[in-house]
DONUSE-791381 format. One line per 5 residues: their letters; for each residue x, y, z of C-alpha. Coordinates in nm, 4 decimals. Example, Ala and Ser with C-alpha at 12.3 -4.5 7.8 and 13.67 -1.06 7.14 Angstrom:
BEGIN
AS> 1.2300 -0.4500 0.7800; 1.3670 -0.1060 0.7140
REM end
This chain:
BEGIN
MVEES> 16.3414 27.3713 -11.5473; 16.1877 27.0252 -11.5813; 15.8540 27.1477 -11.4418; 15.8539 27.4448 -11.6816; 15.9276 27.2128 -11.9738
LERTE> 15.6428 26.9811 -11.8742; 15.4058 27.2762 -11.8416; 15.5009 27.4000 -12.1894; 15.4508 27.0497 -12.3320; 15.1057 27.0180 -12.1731
ENAKN> 15.0105 27.3663 -12.2925; 15.1217 27.2858 -12.6479; 14.9216 26.9637 -12.6433; 14.6152 27.1492 -12.5148; 14.6495 27.4143 -12.7862
ARTKF> 14.6843 27.1442 -13.0523; 14.3656 26.9715 -12.9305; 14.1786 27.3031 -12.9277; 14.2907 27.3807 -13.2815; 14.1897 27.0327 -13.3989
HEIKE> 13.8389 27.0655 -13.2513; 13.7913 27.4139 -13.3982; 13.8870 27.2995 -13.7469; 13.6779 26.9829 -13.7246; 13.3671 27.1724 -13.6112
SVLSQ> 13.4201 27.4280 -13.8873; 13.4468 27.1510 -14.1474; 13.1324 26.9814 -14.0169; 12.9387 27.3055 -14.0480; 13.0301 27.3221 -14.4186
IDLSK> 12.9256 26.9668 -14.5104; 12.5867 26.9316 -14.6793; 12.4274 26.6429 -14.4874; 12.1416 26.6179 -14.7392; 12.3686 26.4563 -14.9988
DTSDE> 12.6569 26.2123 -15.0174; 12.9879 26.3914 -14.9934; 13.2928 26.2194 -15.1416; 13.6250 26.1841 -14.9645; 13.7832 26.4243 -15.2098
EIKEI> 13.5204 26.6902 -15.1345; 13.5791 26.6434 -14.7599; 13.9543 26.6822 -14.8091; 13.9008 27.0010 -15.0095; 13.6805 27.1495 -14.7327
IHRTI> 13.9436 27.0559 -14.4722; 14.2188 27.2153 -14.6821; 14.0233 27.5418 -14.7225; 13.9392 27.5515 -14.3516; 14.3009 27.5052 -14.2440
LSHAR> 14.4136 27.7783 -14.4854; 14.1506 28.0091 -14.3378; 14.2853 27.9450 -13.9873; 14.6406 28.0010 -14.1104; 14.5525 28.3583 -14.2085
TEYIS> 14.4930 28.4520 -13.8455; 14.7360 28.2139 -13.6783; 15.0666 28.0775 -13.8064; 15.0439 27.7060 -13.8875; 15.3524 27.5374 -14.0322
LEERN> 15.3231 27.3176 -14.3416; 15.3999 27.0088 -14.1346; 15.1282 27.0978 -13.8841; 14.8798 27.1693 -14.1660; 14.9370 26.8213 -14.3103
RLGKE> 14.9036 26.6632 -13.9682; 14.5839 26.8514 -13.8868; 14.4357 26.7687 -14.2260; 14.5036 26.3994 -14.1798; 14.3708 26.3937 -13.8220
VFNAL> 14.0489 26.5757 -13.9109; 13.9865 26.3510 -14.2137; 14.0476 26.0379 -14.0047; 13.8064 26.1663 -13.7394; 13.5338 26.2312 -13.9969
RKLDF> 13.5732 25.9488 -14.2446; 13.7950 25.6797 -14.0927; 13.8690 25.5445 -13.7453; 13.9773 25.8650 -13.5731; 14.3291 25.8519 -13.4256
VQELL> 14.3151 25.4711 -13.4403; 14.3705 25.5082 -13.8147; 14.7198 25.6447 -13.7467; 14.7965 25.3416 -13.5307; 14.6803 25.1106 -13.8083
EDDEI> 14.9218 25.2790 -14.0479; 15.2204 25.2239 -13.8179; 15.3850 24.9025 -13.9380; 15.5626 24.8531 -13.6032; 15.2358 24.8196 -13.4102
TEIMI> 15.1056 24.4614 -13.3974; 14.8131 24.4980 -13.1544; 14.5777 24.7789 -13.0532; 14.3866 24.7322 -12.7264; 14.1088 24.9802 -12.6458
NGPDR> 13.9800 24.9406 -12.2890; 13.7081 25.2041 -12.2905; 13.7418 25.5563 -12.4343; 14.0369 25.6677 -12.2214; 14.2657 25.3641 -12.1894
IFIEK> 14.4342 25.2663 -12.5137; 14.7292 25.0276 -12.5246; 14.9430 24.9117 -12.8147; 15.1919 24.6316 -12.8651; 15.5095 24.7515 -13.0340
AGKIL> 15.8289 24.5477 -13.0746; 15.6859 24.2879 -12.8356; 15.6192 24.5455 -12.5595; 15.2786 24.6686 -12.4396; 15.2608 25.0475 -12.4042
LLDRQ> 14.9932 25.2863 -12.2732; 14.9120 25.5683 -12.5177; 14.8512 25.9283 -12.4185; 14.5582 25.9445 -12.6628; 14.1903 25.8933 -12.5908
FESVE> 13.8496 25.9274 -12.7517; 13.6608 26.2519 -12.7024; 13.3664 26.0634 -12.5549; 13.2033 25.7242 -12.5138; 12.9857 25.8102 -12.8131
KLEDM> 13.2901 25.8618 -13.0368; 13.4222 25.5172 -12.9465; 13.0824 25.3613 -13.0121; 13.0599 25.5399 -13.3484; 13.3945 25.3885 -13.4474
IQQIV> 13.2763 25.0430 -13.3419; 12.9600 25.0692 -13.5522; 13.1674 25.1883 -13.8468; 13.3879 24.8786 -13.8168; 13.1061 24.6233 -13.7941
ASCNR> 12.9018 24.7896 -14.0685; 13.1953 24.7651 -14.3099; 13.1931 24.3840 -14.2888; 12.8184 24.3266 -14.2502; 12.8327 24.2377 -13.8800
TVNER> 12.6164 24.3574 -13.5917; 12.7020 24.4445 -13.2338; 12.4648 24.5980 -12.9783; 12.3253 24.5384 -12.6290; 12.1384 24.2291 -12.7447
SPIAD> 12.4450 24.0887 -12.9241; 12.7332 24.2513 -12.7353; 13.0176 24.0343 -12.8690; 13.1395 24.0365 -13.2278; 13.4364 23.9404 -13.4422
ARLAD> 13.5028 24.1521 -13.7461; 13.7794 24.2505 -13.9837; 13.8949 24.5725 -14.1409; 13.9411 24.6282 -14.5133; 14.3161 24.5664 -14.4812
GCRVN> 14.2610 24.2289 -14.3119; 14.3143 24.3333 -13.9492; 14.1202 24.1142 -13.7059; 13.8858 24.2913 -13.4632; 13.7187 24.1610 -13.1482
IVLSP> 13.4520 24.3758 -12.9830; 13.2826 24.3369 -12.6447; 13.0218 24.5861 -12.5243; 12.8457 24.6158 -12.1899; 12.6951 24.4412 -12.0012
PSVDG> 12.9654 24.1718 -12.0424; 13.2293 24.4454 -12.0451; 13.2102 24.6167 -11.7073; 13.4254 24.9220 -11.7919; 13.2841 25.0164 -12.1296
AIVTI> 13.3428 24.9011 -12.4859; 13.6503 24.6846 -12.5421; 13.8070 24.6693 -12.8880; 14.1081 24.4509 -12.9682; 14.2639 24.4885 -13.3118
RRFPK> 14.5225 24.2386 -13.4312; 14.7310 24.3856 -13.7111; 14.8951 24.1774 -13.9793; 15.1859 24.2812 -14.2013; 15.0864 24.4423 -14.5311
NNITM> 15.3143 24.2019 -14.7147; 15.2748 23.8293 -14.6617; 15.5301 23.6874 -14.4210; 15.7257 23.4037 -14.5813; 15.9154 23.1130 -14.4330
DDLIR> 16.2361 23.2994 -14.5174; 16.1113 23.5862 -14.2974; 16.0460 23.3460 -14.0094; 16.3958 23.1988 -14.0489; 16.5470 23.5466 -14.0602
NKTIT> 16.3538 23.6468 -13.7462; 16.4738 23.3264 -13.5749; 16.1176 23.2035 -13.5277; 16.2230 22.8734 -13.6827; 16.5422 22.7145 -13.8085
KEAAD> 16.5975 22.6387 -14.1758; 16.6137 22.2658 -14.1082; 16.2764 22.2679 -13.9315; 16.1309 22.4953 -14.2015; 16.2393 22.2549 -14.4766
FLKDA> 16.0915 21.9676 -14.2789; 15.7516 22.1384 -14.2496; 15.7531 22.2444 -14.6149; 15.8109 21.8826 -14.7167; 15.5417 21.7637 -14.4739
VERGF> 15.2802 21.9998 -14.6212; 15.3667 21.9089 -14.9786; 15.3406 21.5366 -14.8999; 14.9998 21.5770 -14.7378; 15.0640 21.5451 -14.3657
NIFVS> 14.7818 21.6654 -14.1412; 14.9375 21.9396 -13.9280; 14.7987 22.1110 -13.6198; 14.9583 22.4377 -13.5032; 14.9265 22.5135 -13.1321
GGTSS> 15.0312 22.8009 -12.9090; 14.9178 23.0693 -12.6699; 14.7543 23.4019 -12.7513; 14.9567 23.6106 -12.9967; 15.2215 23.3411 -13.0345
GKTTL> 15.2113 23.3489 -13.4153; 14.9768 23.0572 -13.4922; 14.7886 23.2316 -13.7720; 15.1099 23.3632 -13.9247; 15.2646 23.0156 -13.9344
LNVLS> 14.9399 22.8649 -14.0662; 14.9431 23.1195 -14.3481; 15.3056 23.0335 -14.4299; 15.2352 22.6594 -14.4293; 14.9291 22.7144 -14.6498
GFVPE> 15.1633 22.8622 -14.9078; 15.3231 22.5177 -14.9553; 14.9965 22.3458 -15.0502; 15.0269 22.2379 -15.4176; 14.8422 22.4809 -15.6424
TLRVV> 14.6747 22.1983 -15.8381; 14.4534 22.1028 -15.5421; 14.1047 22.2187 -15.4443; 14.1246 22.3798 -15.1015; 13.8450 22.4961 -14.8704
CIEDS> 13.9534 22.7564 -14.6136; 13.7252 22.8152 -14.3122; 13.7671 23.1013 -14.0644; 13.5793 23.3092 -13.8081; 13.7072 23.6221 -13.9805
AELKI> 13.8925 23.5862 -14.3091; 14.2592 23.6462 -14.2261; 14.4617 23.3948 -14.4233; 14.6090 23.5247 -14.7474; 14.6208 23.2265 -14.9801
THIPN> 14.6775 23.3623 -15.3295; 14.8534 23.0857 -15.5224; 14.5666 22.8327 -15.5395; 14.3188 22.8927 -15.8262; 14.0639 22.6397 -15.6950
LVRLE> 14.0232 22.8005 -15.3516; 13.6953 22.8310 -15.1607; 13.6902 23.0758 -14.8676; 13.4161 23.0457 -14.6051; 13.3490 23.2725 -14.3084
TRNAT> 13.1233 23.2347 -14.0042; 12.8283 23.4631 -13.9357; 12.6868 23.5791 -13.6041; 12.3211 23.5384 -13.5197; 12.0882 23.8220 -13.6126
AEGGG> 11.9161 24.0421 -13.3551; 11.6215 23.8011 -13.3740; 11.8497 23.5134 -13.2760; 11.8605 23.3313 -13.6107; 12.0926 23.3040 -13.9069
EITIR> 12.4073 23.2001 -13.7173; 12.6624 23.0046 -13.9212; 12.9326 22.8361 -13.7153; 13.2711 22.6822 -13.7922; 13.1072 22.3448 -13.7409
DLIRC> 12.8390 22.4212 -13.9995; 13.1035 22.5278 -14.2497; 13.3232 22.2193 -14.2003; 13.0238 21.9931 -14.2619; 12.9363 22.1976 -14.5690
ALRMR> 13.2967 22.1837 -14.6917; 13.2920 21.8036 -14.6936; 13.0297 21.8230 -14.9704; 13.2451 22.0542 -15.1827; 13.4919 21.7850 -15.2928
PDRII> 13.7935 21.9417 -15.1191; 14.1394 21.7889 -15.1463; 14.2420 21.9738 -14.8315; 14.0599 22.1704 -14.5621; 14.2186 22.4578 -14.3717
VGEVR> 14.0451 22.5737 -14.0536; 14.1739 22.8965 -13.9031; 14.1162 22.7842 -13.5450; 13.9137 22.5237 -13.3576; 13.7751 22.6162 -13.0166
GGEAM> 13.4928 22.3749 -12.9458; 13.2838 22.0903 -13.0837; 13.4026 22.1633 -13.4389; 13.7256 21.9829 -13.3435; 13.5370 21.6552 -13.3963
DMLQA> 13.4347 21.7529 -13.7478; 13.7901 21.8626 -13.8255; 13.9281 21.5275 -13.7074; 13.6716 21.3388 -13.9125; 13.7764 21.5352 -14.2202
MNTGH> 14.1405 21.4463 -14.1523; 14.0422 21.0802 -14.1127; 13.8332 21.0562 -14.4289; 14.0748 21.1265 -14.7105; 14.1456 21.4982 -14.6786
DGSLS> 14.5175 21.4519 -14.6221; 14.7246 21.7656 -14.5803; 14.4590 21.9514 -14.3830; 14.5722 22.2261 -14.1451; 14.4339 22.3967 -13.8357
TGHAN> 14.5317 22.5753 -13.5140; 14.4307 22.5794 -13.1493; 14.5210 22.7349 -12.8137; 14.7428 22.5316 -12.5790; 15.0470 22.5632 -12.3539
SAEDM> 15.2436 22.2827 -12.5185; 15.2143 22.0241 -12.7936; 15.1192 21.7551 -12.5416; 14.8664 21.9894 -12.3807; 14.7082 22.0394 -12.7244
LLRLE> 14.6127 21.6721 -12.7252; 14.4247 21.7166 -12.3960; 14.2602 22.0348 -12.5258; 14.1462 21.8512 -12.8394; 13.9917 21.5783 -12.6234
AMVLM> 13.8044 21.8398 -12.4232; 13.6875 22.0209 -12.7368; 13.5595 21.7008 -12.8984; 13.3705 21.6159 -12.5772; 13.1964 21.9540 -12.6058
GSALP> 13.0360 21.8391 -12.9304; 12.9906 21.4637 -12.8935; 12.9290 21.1874 -12.6423; 13.2050 20.9556 -12.7667; 13.4143 20.7677 -12.5093
VSAIR> 13.7580 20.9166 -12.4445; 13.9319 20.6123 -12.5964; 13.7476 20.6641 -12.9258; 13.8310 21.0334 -12.9275; 14.1993 20.9604 -12.8704
RQIAT> 14.2002 20.7185 -13.1622; 14.0457 20.9862 -13.3836; 14.3207 21.2282 -13.2796; 14.5994 20.9712 -13.3148; 14.4945 20.8604 -13.6629
GIDLI> 14.3897 21.2043 -13.7874; 14.6807 21.4312 -13.6927; 15.0345 21.3584 -13.8069; 15.2292 21.6527 -13.6639; 15.1759 21.9160 -13.3955
VHLDR> 15.3828 22.2345 -13.4231; 15.3901 22.4432 -13.1046; 15.4810 22.8120 -13.0796; 15.5589 23.0250 -12.7782; 15.6904 23.3714 -12.6940
DRNGN> 16.0130 23.4229 -12.5063; 16.0583 23.6808 -12.2300; 16.1468 23.9448 -12.4907; 15.8216 23.8910 -12.6785; 15.9848 23.7068 -12.9706
RKVVE> 15.7778 23.4297 -13.1280; 15.9452 23.0894 -13.1566; 15.8599 22.7415 -13.2802; 15.9535 22.5395 -12.9714; 15.8265 22.1890 -13.0529
IIELL> 15.7425 21.9708 -13.3475; 15.6093 21.6310 -13.2440; 15.4815 21.3333 -13.4371; 15.1788 21.1259 -13.3381; 15.2547 20.7525 -13.3585
GMEGE> 14.9093 20.6111 -13.2965; 14.7900 20.4451 -12.9764; 14.9878 20.2626 -12.7104; 14.7281 20.1021 -12.4878; 14.4815 20.3781 -12.4036
EIKTH> 14.7274 20.6627 -12.4560; 14.8363 20.8541 -12.7647; 15.2011 20.7840 -12.8375; 15.4083 21.0832 -12.9449; 15.7634 21.1294 -13.0643
PIFVY> 15.9513 21.4638 -13.0576; 16.1302 21.5549 -13.3805; 16.2392 21.9124 -13.3030; 16.2641 22.0768 -12.9600; 16.3785 22.4203 -12.8500
GENGE> 16.6864 22.3858 -12.6356; 17.0377 22.5053 -12.5806; 17.2563 22.4402 -12.8828; 17.6082 22.5459 -12.7888; 17.5747 22.9032 -12.6637
TDSLI> 17.2602 22.9825 -12.8603; 16.9013 22.8898 -12.7804; 16.7663 22.7262 -13.0918; 16.5253 22.4686 -13.2286; 16.7254 22.1493 -13.2656
RIGET> 16.6410 21.8204 -13.4293; 16.6527 21.5249 -13.1947; 16.5046 21.2495 -13.4121; 16.3648 21.1350 -13.7441; 15.9998 21.0548 -13.8084
KTVKG> 15.9503 20.7021 -13.6793; 15.6325 20.6012 -13.8550; 15.3992 20.7224 -14.1219; 15.0382 20.6162 -14.1362; 15.0635 20.3743 -14.4271
YKGKN> 14.6946 20.3744 -14.5107; 14.7297 20.7393 -14.6085; 14.9957 20.6580 -14.8640; 15.2506 20.9007 -14.7246; 15.6216 20.8374 -14.7592
EI> 15.8866 20.8824 -14.4917; 16.0208 21.2369 -14.4845
REM end
């Protein structure tokens, strides 16, 4: 019985694919390629074609709607990936070549039973993505970061760096901005810690958010950005514009640019930070630092741009300090002691996020930088994630011990 059921399921799936291809080919044959055809005209052709098929073969109303949507997505959008983008429960789409597609849903990674018709179809989708945001990716420039119209972040790697074909990773963000109340409700952070960070942002503390891949750094950065006073001039710098800062009238948004096929025209995070310093910003927000731009970010934090925010990859708050040292060394020849002093005087708080074994994102550390003690940066934990009664939670273990007086900040 089980084998018969599986056979019927496979046969139904095969029939559905056949029907889809027949309708799509029929629609393509009716499109006049010599002129621009609007989306509405395409939808009308699809509708007529499906009705024509329904005269010779029964197609339910539900199946007609599904077929119509699938054919339109294949012709004008991102094929079946469009359906994944419209599923609010999916947070990540990972395409490892045309026939291995994974998604992250509810913190779990799942293999889909869908695939692209061919390598060419996948490559067509990739070119459609990069063209929509004025980026380029090809054999000469096989790596690109892009974004979709709805703000989703896209990373693309083609061969030769990618051995098994084109790799596309799409990070989805919620359609509605996540608020601090949402993070509290999801148990990402406690209310006490949330109030602390809100106060810290409003008072102009320089805050660095650290964490591993997909730990929620950008989400928290976006939430913290929402507490920046609306009267300030803010410059926001990102690889691909993801942050949704809507409450600040005097906001400047800058985005990096890849080099052209000829090798020129590249605009880096470092270039944009240096440019931002000439724009009279009150605060600078950098989506993420990965290299030598860390030095420029620290200099901005040390030269009157209090309340600046950024993120970086690390395994812990303390590890972020070592990563920052390494990143600064990538862009300068300063001695380690000088770099540590830049870090200690520039950053006030480090907020670290992690994911638990169930895939839930948590703020697990908030530490304060207290300056130098000998040749080492002195830190003081304020909140740590630990057992509180019977519940794992972020608990406060101390008050802020010192505030850098020259910045004019008051004790929280």
